[in-house]
N, C-alpha and C positions, 0 to 999 in steps of 0.2 A: 787687267786692262788699265791703261794709262788714262787719267782724267786731265784733259788739257783745258786750262782756264786762261782767258785773255784778259789781262789787267791793264789799266790805264792810269795816267797821272791824275792826281786830285789835289784840291785845295785843302790844306790841313786846318786853316784858321784864317782870321783877318790878316791879309798881307803876307801870309806864309805859304810858299809853294813847295811842294815836294815833287821832284822829278828825278830821273836818272842823272840829270845834269849836275846835281850836287851830291852825288854818291861818292864814297871813298874810292871807287874804281878810277875816277878821273885823276890824272897825274901818274905817279909811279906807285902801284899797289904792292910792289915786292920789296922784301927786306934783304934776303941773302939766299944763295943757292942751297938746295936741300937734296937729299938722296933717299927717299923712302924706298922700301924694297921693290915696289912695282914701277919705279921711275924708268928703269931700263926698258920695260915692256912698252911704256908710253912713248919713249924716244924711238923705239924700233917701229912702232905703228906709224909714227910721224914720218920717219925716213921712208918707209915703204910707200906711204901715201904721196909724198913729194916726188918720188921717183916714178910714179904712175901718172897716167893722164887724168887730170881733174878739170872738168868743164868749167869755163869762165874763171879759172884760177880761184875757185871757191874752196873754203875750208869747212863748209857745212858738214859734209860727210866725214871729214876727219874728226870733227868734234863728236859726231855720233859714235864713231869707232872708239874714241878715247873714253867717252861716257860708259860704253859697254865694258871696256876693260876695267874702269874704276869700280863699276858695280860687281865685277867678278872678284875684286879685292874687298868686297863688302863695304864700299863707301856709299852711303845713302844720302849725302847732302852735297849736291854739285850745282854750280852756278856757271852758266855760259853767258858771256857778254860780247856783244858786237856793236860797233858804231861805224857809221859811214854816211854816204849821201845817196839817196835813191833818185834815179833819173839823171845823174850827173855824168859828165865825161872826164876821164883822167887825162889831163894835158901834160905833155913832156916839158921839162925845163928848157929854158931858152938855149942853154949850152948843148942840148941834145937834138935840136932841130937840124934836119938834114943828115943825121947820122943813122946807121942801121939800127933797127929796134932790137935792143939787147937787154934792156932793163926789165926788172920784175914788176909787173903790174897786177895787183890783186883786185878782186871784185870791188866795185865802187862802194857797195854797202857793207864791206868788210875791211875797212881801212884800219880799224883797231879791234882785235879779237883776243879775248882771254877765256881760259877755263880755270875755275877755282873749285876747290873741294875741301871739306872738313874731315879730318881723320884723327881720332884719339885726342880731340880737343885742340888740335892745331890746324891751321889753314894753310894750304899749299896752292900753288897756281902755276900755270904754264901759258905763255903767250903763243898764239897760233898765227902762222903766217903762210902765205901761199908758196913761198920760195925758200924759207929758212926754217930750221928747227931750233927752238929755244929750250933751254934746260928747265927742269922743275925747280921752283924756288919757294921759300916760305913767303906767305903773303900777309897783308894786314888783316887781322881778324875782323875788323870793322866791315870788311867787304861782305862777309856773310851775315853778321849781326844786323847790319843796316837794313837788309831786306826782311829778316825775321821780325825786327822791331816795327816795321812799317807795313807788314803784310795786310793788316786790316784796312789801311788807307788805300792800298791798291785794289782791294776787294770792293771798297765803296765806289771807286771809279769804274770798276767793271760793271757794277749794278746799274749805273747810269746808262751805259750803252745797251745792256741787256733789256732794260725797261723801254728804251727807245725803239729797239727792234721789235719787242713784243707789242708795243703800241701800233706800229705800222702794220704788223701782221693782222691785228684785230680791227684795223680801220683801213681796208684796202681802197676805199673810195676817197680817203682824206689823208694820203701818205704825207708825212713831214720829212723835211730834208735839213741836214746841218748846213751851215754856211760853206761856201767853196773852200777848198784847201789847195795848197801848192803842189804842183806836179813834181818839182824838184825840191828836195828837203833833206836836212840833216836828221837822221833817225838813229836812235839807240834802242837795242832790243836785249831783253834778258830772258833766258829760260832757266827756271829754278827747279831742279830735279830733287824731289823729296820723297824718298822711298818709291812708292808706286805712282805718286802724283807728279804732274808737271804743271808748273805755273808759268805762264808766258805773258809778258807785257812789253809794250813799246812806247817810246816818247818821240813825237815829231816836233821839231822846233817850231814849226808854223802853228802848232796847236796853242801857242802861248803868245800873249801880247808882248810889246817891247819892254814892259816892266815885269814880265814873268808870270802873268796871271792867266790861268786856263781860259780859253775862249768858249769852250763848248759846255762845260759842266753847268754853268748858270743858264744855259740856253733854254728858253721857254718854248716847248714843243707840244705840250698838251692843249 
């Protein structure tokens, strides 16, 4: 049975903030094309998915199918990353106004999506897109090690929200609330598949001040 843990960004020390926003994934995480023995199977699954109807142009189920295939290949360290805007509308370019809709529009919360995995000491990755298939490539090893090295900090952030929920359950007559949050927001999510466990965490841009300090972790709710 999979154990799903929801992790959150945390403050590592005075003035030092750790979030997905400073991870090695941002920018170009790939080095060169690669061709592990199972890459053809991954490409085939991707093409079949793109040729089928996928609601809201989402690649969520595609990533699940690829993870299943990687596990068949005995890959036990897999990282899924997605970034986008929740509650936002994708507007056409000015040059496209008045023209028939023919461009590819992916789900607004999946504007940037990658799948990374570690195999025999090497890190590979594949960009996922709702309209195109991208080849497997060698990736920056720091993409995986970044999350391994900072896992304890994610777990500290998780504990804050776990304690907050437990407090409210035990004080039904004096429920506490966090400050209001934005309905529309830039959000990055990571699912880290480690053997039978799944670690999940997300970072919402609004959860931080203009200088990058978490708003809620110092919040006095007791």
